C-alpha positions in Angstrom: 15.0 -18.8 0.1 12.6 -15.9 0.8 8.9 -16.5 1.0 6.0 -14.3 2.0 2.7 -14.9 3.7 -0.2 -13.2 5.4 0.0 -13.8 9.2 -3.6 -15.1 8.8 -2.4 -18.1 6.8 -1.4 -21.2 8.7 2.2 -21.7 9.6 4.1 -24.7 8.3 7.5 -26.2 8.7 8.4 -25.1 5.2 8.1 -21.4 6.3 11.5 -21.6 8.0 12.1 -18.6 10.1 8.9 -16.5 10.3 9.6 -12.8 10.4 6.8 -10.2 11.0 7.6 -7.0 9.0 4.9 -4.7 10.2 5.0 -1.3 11.9 2.5 -2.3 14.6 1.7 -5.6 16.1 -1.6 -7.1 14.7 -4.4 -7.1 17.3 -5.2 -10.4 18.9 -2.4 -12.2 17.2 -0.4 -14.9 19.1 3.3 -14.1 19.4 4.2 -17.8 19.5 3.6 -18.1 15.7 6.4 -15.5 15.0 10.2 -16.1 15.3 11.0 -12.4 15.1 9.5 -9.0 14.5 11.3 -6.3 12.6 9.2 -3.3 13.1 11.5 -1.0 11.2 10.6 -2.8 7.9 7.0 -1.9 8.3 5.6 1.4 7.2 3.7 4.2 9.0 0.0 3.3 9.1 -1.1 6.5 7.4 0.6 5.4 4.2 -1.0 2.0 4.0 -4.3 3.6 5.0 -4.1 6.0 2.0 -3.5 3.7 -0.9 -6.6 1.5 -0.8 -8.8 4.6 -0.5 -7.3 5.9 -3.7 -5.5 8.8 -2.0 -2.3 7.4 -3.5 -1.8 4.7 -6.1 -0.1 1.4 -5.5 2.8 2.6 -7.6 3.1 5.7 -5.4 3.0 3.4 -2.3 5.7 1.1 -3.8 8.0 4.1 -4.6 7.5 5.4 -1.0 8.4 2.1 0.5 11.4 1.6 -1.7 12.7 5.0 -0.6 12.1 4.0 3.0 14.3 0.9 2.4 17.2 3.1 1.2 17.7 4.7 4.6 21.3 3.9 5.8 20.1 2.6 9.2 18.0 -0.1 7.3 20.7 -1.1 4.8 22.7 -3.1 7.4 19.6 -4.9 8.6 18.6 -5.7 5.0 22.0 -7.1 4.2 21.8 -9.3 7.3 18.3 -10.5 6.2 19.7 -11.3 2.8 22.6 -13.3 4.2 20.2 -15.2 6.5 18.0 -16.1 3.5 21.0 -17.6 1.8 21.5 -20.0 4.8 17.9 -20.8 5.7 14.4 -20.3 4.5 12.7 -17.2 5.8 9.1 -16.1 5.4 8.2 -12.4 5.5 4.9 -11.9 7.2 2.5 -9.0 6.6 -1.1 -8.4 7.6 -2.7 -8.1 4.2 -4.3 -11.2 2.7 -3.4 -9.9 -0.8 0.1 -10.9 -1.7 0.4 -8.4 -4.6 -0.9 -5.5 -2.5 1.3 -5.8 0.6 4.7 -4.3 1.3 6.1 -7.8 2.0 6.1 -8.5 -1.7 8.1 -5.3 -2.4 10.5 -6.2 0.4 11.0 -9.8 -0.9 11.9 -8.5 -4.4 14.2 -5.9 -2.9 16.0 -8.5 -0.8 16.3 -10.9 -3.8 17.9 -8.2 -5.9 20.2 -7.0 -3.1 23.9 -7.5 -3.8 
């Protein structure tokens, strides 16, 4: 099963493997609360900086991120993550406190639909 959370939410045993999917490590965040960090599944900061300031829409951001996931070098990684999620619970962690405005929700849906 694939779950998502903000890194600012408390961890729990139900999280399973906690995977940080951000481009940069969050400031002042303790590494012991993360099982792994997959930096490649983050996005360049300038993109995330643009959408809340109305320079791009959330839909444009989603399209950008989905295109990023199509890169051949990420496809093998995504398939491995999908397989892992079939064997054990994983929780994708992002920085945003808003579930519906964070790339982790896009990534979760993408992984759930991956064949």
